[in-house]
Every structure is written in C-alpha cells, then in structure tokens.
C-alpha positions in Angstrom: -59.2 -255.8 -74.7 -58.7 -253.1 -72.0 -60.3 -249.9 -73.4 -57.5 -247.5 -72.7 -59.9 -244.9 -72.6 -62.1 -245.6 -69.9 -63.2 -242.9 -67.9 -61.2 -242.9 -64.4 -64.7 -241.9 -62.5 -66.9 -244.6 -63.9 -64.8 -246.9 -61.9 -63.3 -245.2 -59.0 -66.1 -246.1 -56.3 -67.0 -242.2 -55.1 -69.8 -241.5 -52.4 -72.9 -241.8 -54.9 -71.8 -245.2 -56.3 -71.2 -246.9 -52.9 -72.9 -249.7 -51.4 -73.6 -250.7 -48.1 -71.2 -252.4 -46.2 -71.3 -256.2 -47.3 -73.5 -255.9 -50.7 -72.6 -256.4 -53.6 -75.5 -255.3 -55.9 -78.4 -252.5 -55.6 -81.5 -252.4 -58.1 -83.8 -249.9 -57.8 -86.8 -248.8 -59.7 -85.2 -251.2 -63.0 -87.0 -251.1 -66.4 -86.6 -252.8 -69.5 -88.7 -252.2 -72.1 -87.4 -253.6 -76.0 -89.0 -252.3 -79.8 -90.8 -254.6 -82.1 -93.6 -253.9 -84.8 -96.8 -253.7 -82.3 -94.7 -251.3 -80.0 -92.6 -251.3 -76.8 -92.5 -254.6 -75.0 -92.5 -253.6 -71.0 -90.2 -257.0 -70.2 -89.6 -255.3 -66.6 -91.7 -252.5 -64.8 -89.5 -251.0 -62.3 -88.1 -253.9 -59.7 -85.8 -253.8 -56.9 -83.3 -256.4 -56.0 -80.5 -256.8 -52.9 -77.7 -258.5 -52.8 -75.2 -259.2 -50.4 -71.8 -260.8 -50.3 -71.5 -264.7 -50.0 -75.8 -264.9 -50.4 -77.8 -267.0 -52.6 -80.9 -265.1 -54.0 -83.9 -267.0 -55.8 -85.6 -265.3 -58.9 -88.7 -267.2 -59.3 -91.1 -266.9 -62.1 -92.9 -268.7 -64.8 -91.5 -268.2 -68.4 -91.5 -264.7 -69.7 -92.2 -262.9 -66.6 -88.5 -261.1 -66.8 -86.2 -263.1 -63.9 -83.4 -263.1 -67.1 -84.1 -260.2 -68.3 -83.9 -258.6 -65.1 -80.3 -259.9 -64.6 -78.9 -259.8 -67.6 -79.0 -256.0 -67.4 -76.0 -256.4 -64.7 -74.0 -258.0 -67.6 -75.2 -255.9 -70.8 -76.4 -258.9 -72.4 -79.8 -257.1 -73.4 -78.8 -256.0 -76.9 -81.6 -253.1 -78.2 -83.0 -253.3 -74.9 -84.2 -249.8 -73.4 -82.9 -249.5 -70.1 -83.7 -247.0 -67.0 -83.0 -247.4 -63.6 -82.7 -245.1 -60.4 -79.6 -247.0 -59.0 -77.8 -250.3 -61.0 -74.9 -250.6 -58.8 -72.8 -253.5 -59.0 -69.7 -253.3 -56.6 -69.9 -249.8 -56.3 -69.8 -249.5 -60.0 -72.7 -247.2 -61.8 -73.6 -250.0 -64.6 -75.4 -247.5 -65.9 -72.3 -245.5 -67.4 -70.7 -248.5 -68.9 -70.4 -248.5 -72.7 -70.7 -251.7 -74.9 -66.8 -251.7 -75.3 -66.7 -251.7 -71.5 -68.1 -254.6 -70.4 -64.9 -256.5 -70.6 -63.7 -254.7 -67.5 -67.0 -256.4 -65.6 -67.4 -259.8 -67.5 -65.9 -262.5 -66.0 -63.6 -260.9 -63.1 -66.7 -258.6 -61.1 -69.8 -261.1 -62.5 -70.2 -264.3 -64.1 -72.9 -266.2 -65.9 -73.7 -269.8 -65.9 -76.0 -270.5 -68.7 -79.2 -272.7 -68.8 -77.6 -274.5 -72.0 -73.9 -275.8 -71.3 -73.5 -277.1 -74.7 -74.1 -273.8 -76.1 -71.5 -272.2 -74.0 -68.3 -274.7 -74.8 -66.6 -274.9 -78.3 -67.2 -278.3 -80.2 -63.7 -278.2 -82.0 -62.0 -277.3 -78.6 -60.2 -280.0 -75.7 -61.8 -279.0 -72.8 -58.4 -278.2 -71.3 -57.8 -275.9 -73.6 -61.7 -274.2 -73.1 -60.1 -273.7 -69.4 -56.9 -272.8 -69.9 -58.3 -270.4 -71.7 -60.7 -268.8 -69.4 -58.1 -268.5 -67.0 -55.8 -266.6 -69.2 -58.2 -264.4 -70.2 -59.4 -263.5 -66.7 -55.7 -263.0 -65.6 -55.2 -260.3 -68.6 -58.2 -258.4 -67.5 -57.1 -258.3 -64.0 -53.8 -257.5 -64.7 -54.8 -254.9 -66.7 -57.6 -253.7 -64.8 -55.0 -253.3 -61.8 -52.7 -251.2 -63.9 -55.9 -249.2 -64.6 -56.3 -248.6 -60.7 -53.0 -248.1 -60.3 -52.6 -245.3 -62.3 -56.1 -243.7 -61.4 -55.1 -243.5 -57.8 -51.7 -242.0 -58.1 -53.3 -239.5 -60.7 -56.4 -238.6 -58.4 -53.2 -238.5 -55.5 -51.1 -236.0 -57.7 -53.9 -234.0 -58.6 -54.5 -233.0 -55.1 -51.1 -231.9 -54.5 -48.8 -228.6 -55.4 -47.9 -229.2 -59.5 -44.6 -227.8 -58.1 -43.9 -230.1 -55.3 -40.8 -231.7 -57.8 -40.0 -233.9 -54.4 -43.2 -235.6 -53.7 -44.2 -235.4 -57.6 -40.6 -238.1 -58.4 -41.7 -240.3 -54.9 -45.0 -240.4 -56.2 -43.7 -241.4 -59.7 -41.4 -244.2 -58.5 -43.8 -245.6 -56.0 -46.5 -246.0 -59.1 -43.6 -248.0 -61.2 -42.9 -250.0 -58.6 -46.4 -250.7 -58.4 -46.5 -251.7 -61.7 -43.4 -253.4 -62.1 -45.3 -256.0 -59.4 -48.6 -256.0 -60.6 -46.4 -257.1 -64.2 -45.2 -260.0 -62.0 -47.5 -260.8 -60.3 -49.9 -261.5 -64.0 -46.8 -263.5 -65.4 -46.7 -265.5 -62.4 -50.2 -266.3 -62.9 -50.6 -267.4 -66.1 -47.5 -269.4 -66.0 -48.1 -273.3 -67.6 -47.5 -274.6 -63.4 -50.1 -271.8 -62.0 -52.5 -272.2 -64.6 -52.7 -276.4 -64.5 -52.9 -276.1 -60.9 -55.5 -273.4 -60.9 -57.9 -276.0 -63.5 -56.9 -279.0 -61.8 -57.9 -277.1 -58.3 -61.0 -276.2 -59.7 -62.2 -279.0 -61.5 -61.3 -281.2 -58.4 -63.2 -278.9 -56.3 -66.5 -279.4 -58.7 -66.0 -283.3 -58.6 -64.4 -284.3 -62.1 -63.1 -287.7 -62.1 -59.9 -288.6 -63.7 -59.1 -285.3 -64.7 -56.0 -286.3 -66.7 -58.0 -287.9 -68.8 -61.3 -285.8 -68.5 -60.0 -282.4 -69.7 -58.5 -284.5 -73.0 -62.0 -284.6 -73.9 -64.0 -282.7 -76.2 -67.8 -281.2 -74.9 -69.9 -284.0 -76.9 -68.4 -286.4 -75.0 -69.4 -285.4 -72.0 -72.9 -285.9 -70.2 -75.3 -282.5 -69.6 -74.6 -282.8 -66.0 -70.9 -282.7 -66.8 -70.4 -279.8 -69.0 -72.6 -277.9 -66.3 -69.9 -278.7 -64.5 -67.2 -277.5 -66.9 -69.0 -274.3 -67.6 -69.0 -273.5 -63.7 -65.3 -274.3 -63.6 -64.8 -271.7 -66.4 -67.1 -269.7 -64.9 -65.3 -269.3 -61.1 -61.8 -269.4 -62.7 -62.2 -265.6 -62.7 -63.4 -265.3 -59.4 -66.6 -262.9 -59.4 -67.6 -261.1 -56.7 -71.2 -262.2 -58.4 -72.6 -265.6 -60.5 -75.8 -265.5 -62.4 -77.2 -269.1 -62.6 -79.6 -269.1 -65.5 -81.8 -271.7 -65.1 -78.8 -274.4 -64.8 -80.5 -277.1 -64.2 -83.6 -276.9 -66.7 -82.1 -279.5 -68.7 -81.1 -281.8 -66.6 -82.7 -284.9 -65.1 -83.9 -284.9 -61.5 -80.7 -286.7 -60.2 -78.1 -284.3 -61.9 -79.9 -281.7 -60.6 -79.6 -282.3 -57.4 -75.7 -282.6 -57.6 -75.4 -279.3 -59.0 -77.9 -277.6 -56.5 -75.2 -279.2 -54.0 -72.4 -277.7 -56.3 -73.8 -273.6 -56.0 -74.4 -274.5 -52.1 -70.7 -275.5 -52.2 -69.3 -273.1 -54.4 -70.9 -270.1 -52.3 -69.5 -271.1 -49.2 -66.2 -271.9 -50.0 -65.4 -269.1 -52.3 -67.7 -266.8 -50.6 -69.0 -265.5 -53.9 -72.7 -264.4 -54.0 -75.1 -265.9 -56.5 -78.9 -265.1 -57.9 -80.4 -268.4 -59.1 -83.0 -268.0 -61.4 -85.4 -270.7 -61.7 -89.3 -271.4 -63.2 -89.3 -273.9 -60.5 -90.2 -272.7 -57.0 -89.6 -276.4 -55.2 -86.1 -276.0 -56.6 -84.9 -273.1 -54.3 -86.4 -273.7 -51.0 -83.0 -275.7 -49.8 -80.7 -273.4 -52.0 -81.8 -269.4 -51.6 -81.2 -267.7 -48.6 -83.5 -265.1 -49.5 -86.3 -265.1 -52.4 -87.9 -262.7 -55.2 -91.3 -264.2 -56.3 -91.6 -262.3 -60.3 -94.9 -261.7 -62.3 -95.3 -260.0 -65.5 -92.0 -257.5 -65.1 -92.8 -256.9 -61.1 -91.6 -258.5 -57.9 -95.2 -259.3 -56.3 -93.3 -261.1 -53.3 -90.0 -261.5 -51.2 -88.7 -262.6 -48.7 -86.9 -265.4 -46.5 -87.6 -269.5 -47.7 -89.1 -269.6 -44.0 -91.3 -266.0 -45.3 -92.4 -267.9 -48.2 -92.7 -271.2 -47.4 -94.4 -271.1 -43.9 -96.1 -267.7 -44.6 -97.0 -266.8 -48.5 -99.1 -264.1 -48.9 -99.3 -263.3 -52.7 -102.2 -265.5 -54.5 -99.5 -266.0 -57.1 -96.8 -267.6 -54.9 -99.7 -269.8 -53.9 -100.3 -271.1 -57.3 -96.7 -271.9 -57.7 -96.5 -273.5 -54.2 -99.3 -275.6 -55.5 -98.0 -276.8 -58.9 -95.4 -278.5 -57.1 -95.4 -282.3 -57.3 -95.9 -284.0 -54.4 -94.8 -287.9 -54.9 -97.3 -289.0 -51.8 -100.7 -287.5 -53.4 -103.0 -289.3 -55.5 -104.4 -285.4 -56.1 -104.0 -284.5 -59.9 -100.9 -282.1 -60.4 -102.3 -278.5 -60.4 -101.2 -275.4 -63.1 -101.6 -272.0 -62.9 -104.8 -271.4 -65.0 -105.1 -268.9 -67.9 -101.9 -266.8 -69.5 -99.5 -264.1 -68.9 -100.7 -261.0 -69.9 -99.6 -258.6 -73.2 -96.4 -256.9 -72.0 -97.3 -254.3 -74.9 -100.1 -252.9 -73.1 -100.0 -254.9 -69.2 -103.0 -254.4 -67.1 -103.2 -251.2 -65.1 -104.3 -253.3 -62.1 -102.5 -256.6 -60.2 -101.3 -258.3 -63.8 -102.1 -261.6 -62.0 -105.8 -260.3 -61.5 -107.2 -261.9 -64.4 -105.7 -265.7 -63.4 -106.5 -264.8 -59.8 -109.3 -266.9 -58.6 -109.1 -264.2 -55.3 -109.2 -261.0 -57.2 -111.4 -258.6 -55.9 -112.8 -255.1 -58.0 -109.6 -253.1 -57.2 -106.9 -255.8 -58.1 -108.5 -255.1 -61.5 -108.3 -251.3 -61.5 -105.1 -250.6 -59.1 -101.6 -251.6 -59.1 -101.0 -252.9 -55.2 -97.9 -251.5 -53.7 -95.6 -253.7 -51.8 -97.3 -254.0 -48.2 -94.9 -254.8 -45.4 -95.9 -258.2 -43.7 -91.9 -258.2 -41.9 -88.8 -256.9 -41.4 -87.6 -259.5 -44.1 -91.1 -260.2 -45.8 -93.3 -258.0 -48.6 -95.9 -258.6 -50.9 -97.7 -256.5 -53.7 -101.9 -257.9 -52.9 -104.3 -256.1 -52.0 -105.4 -258.9 -49.4 -102.8 -257.3 -47.4 -104.6 -253.4 -47.1 -105.9 -252.7 -43.8 -109.3 -252.6 -45.2 -109.2 -255.9 -46.9 -111.8 -259.1 -45.5 -109.5 -261.4 -43.6 -108.3 -263.9 -45.6 -106.4 -267.9 -45.0 -104.0 -269.7 -47.3 -105.9 -271.8 -49.3 -106.1 -275.4 -47.9 -104.6 -277.6 -50.8 -101.6 -274.8 -50.3 -101.2 -275.1 -46.8 -100.7 -279.2 -47.8 -97.9 -278.6 -50.5 -96.2 -276.1 -47.6 -95.7 -279.0 -45.1 -93.4 -280.9 -48.1 -91.0 -277.2 -47.9 -90.6 -277.7 -43.6 -87.6 -280.3 -43.8 -85.8 -278.2 -46.1 -86.4 -274.9 -44.4 -85.0 -276.8 -41.0 -82.0 -277.8 -42.8 -81.6 -274.3 -43.5 -82.1 -272.4 -40.8 -79.4 -274.3 -38.7 -77.2 -272.4 -40.8 -79.0 -268.9 -40.4 -78.9 -266.1 -43.1 -79.6 -262.6 -43.1 -81.3 -259.7 -45.7 -81.0 -256.6 -45.6 
C-alpha cells in the first residue's frame, strides 16, 4: 500500500538529484557494512557504478566479492546493513532518503529483481496464472497511487508559488487537479480489468517464449523445469515495466543449454522494452556476448571496468587475467586453471591491493598501498600498480592471450550493434 505520509521532496526530482541525460542509475563511493560478533564486515568498500537507459551492465567477480550486496542497496534488501554513499541516485530519486515502509514506491515499478533461484520466488500453492495476475494488479495499483501522489505534489508545488489570495487561479487549479485525478483513476480501472490483465499476461508470456499458454498458466511451479520457472519469474518482473532490472546470477542453477536461452531472452528483453539491466555473475565468459559494459569486482571494490572489448581484448588487472584464465576451453587439452589462495577477511581487509596475496605478479607496493583507478582509455579503467608511470613494462600472460581468442567471435557480433557507456 502506498504510504500517504511520504514526503514530497524525496520523490520529486530537483537539481541536486537530477541525473545526466539518458542515465538511470548513479552510484558514487558506496560503502556497505554488516555487524557481527567479530566486528564490522566491510562488504562493499567505496564503489562507483553508472547505468544508462537500455544498457546491460555486467558485474563480475567471485562469490563474496560484494556484487549482490552492492546492487541490493538499490532495492533496500540489505537488512541490518550500515549503508553510506556520496551519491545513490535511481531515476533522479535519492535512495539514501528512502525509509523502510516507503520501498513499495520503487520496487516493481521503478526497479525489478530476478533472483538466482526462481522456485524460492514462486508460491508453490498457487497456479502460475494467479501469481502473474497478482503481479500485474499489484504493480498497477502502485502506479495508480504513485500517479495520485505526483499529481497532488505537482499542484501543491504550483499553488505555493502563487498568491493564496488569487481565488480564481486556485479554483482553476483545483478543477484541473480533479480532472487529472479522475483520469488517473479511469486509467487504473481499465488497466486492472479482466480483459486488460489477461491481454498483458498473454503478451508477456508469448514474448518470453512460453508455449501452449492456456495450458501452462493452469500449472503449478513444480510442474515446470528450472528454465521455465526462470522465464515465469522474468515475466512477473517485466509486467511492472521497471526502468531497471537486477538479474542476480539468474543462470547459475541452469544447465548450459538453458543458460544460453535465458541470456538470449535477457537481450531480447532489453531490445524490446528498452529496460536497463544489471547482470550479476561469477562467470566472466557469460557476459562477453551479453553486456555492453563490465565492472570487475574483488573484495568489495571495483578493480577494473570497461567495455566488453576493453576487458576481453586488453585486460589490465591480474584478477581479470585470473578470471579469464579460468574460462573452460573445449578445444584445449590443458588443465582448467583456478585462482590460487582465498579471498581476504573483510573484517580487516588488507591495506594494499586486496588481491596481492593471490597475485603472482604482485610487487612490494601492492602489499603496502591500495592502487588508485588508472585510466587506460575513455571507457577503460583499472586499479593496479602495473599501470603506474614508473612501473616496469608488462604484458598479458601467454596463457591468458590464448583464452582471449575465445571471446573475439562474440565481441565481433556485439560490435556490430555498438554501445556507449559514459
């Protein structure tokens, strides 16, 4: 239910919250900490992340690197966390001001979420059609309440700029307000009519590739395969028509063939609905033919970021090399490589480069001082002392160069479409 006590200034964009043109999300210096008996876990240690409309962003790293914690901050899912940021701005709304009972204003209608395990997100006692119908009606109700709120906020703000004694102006404004509120209610009633709801449900299910829709919607979640359940969850997410969707390792529990189908569906989703997507994965090979821009994350920090071509043609950080080196090569007889060592203790992370202890290319300074983010090109940045002007020359390891050849075919396909990230 929409909270009538919401404060206008939180949701009406102003100069300090306005994003750049075409931008959906702006995160600057985000830090997320959790308390436990041993101390404060520094899950996220000052990351910057930006997402544009219609863009697919990849957030890649090992389990525990802070990927999911970072983006769940956008939805208020990190219960009990200490959240700090210089900027945490979604669609010109300051997330830092949002209170716990106010999140329904954003969830579903502004930002959607696709979980790793679809079965945990579906009610096992309800048929698929009832769950999708509920999702449609709930989001339409939220949109209606949001529309009422914004109409009233607009007219209240407009009237405050005029002389209260101007009775004629106040009367005209009241009439105009009533007309807009009436239209919003009529639009809402039309949107939740049986015909409109079923039409939307069929259109979405057809879009995501559900066959025999009339029979499928009468089934229960356990009667679907893992891939089909994931499609249903995606359908329930997109009926809210959010500006941004967070896909939190949505292919992890699926076999390789189904993974490819879900990846194709996510691309189709972006192209058709123009929705921005953050795709979280521990598998760097998955993002090569999916994402427009990639953030490599380790120990709560972004260690490298760039376009797909930047990352797969000219990677700079040794951790990125290690991730690429772990990509399976079906044509090679060599053993699958793994990253040596274990991630650091995030209660007391290293003072230098957090990856130094696992980095065979580490130098003395890596253990003593944290590297800044060095610019490689207008789109490519990496936090490694190897890029310092006084560092000795280096080249990508030979075994990594071999793995990079695997990605070139996917990159060639992606470059035909082109992308821009600023």
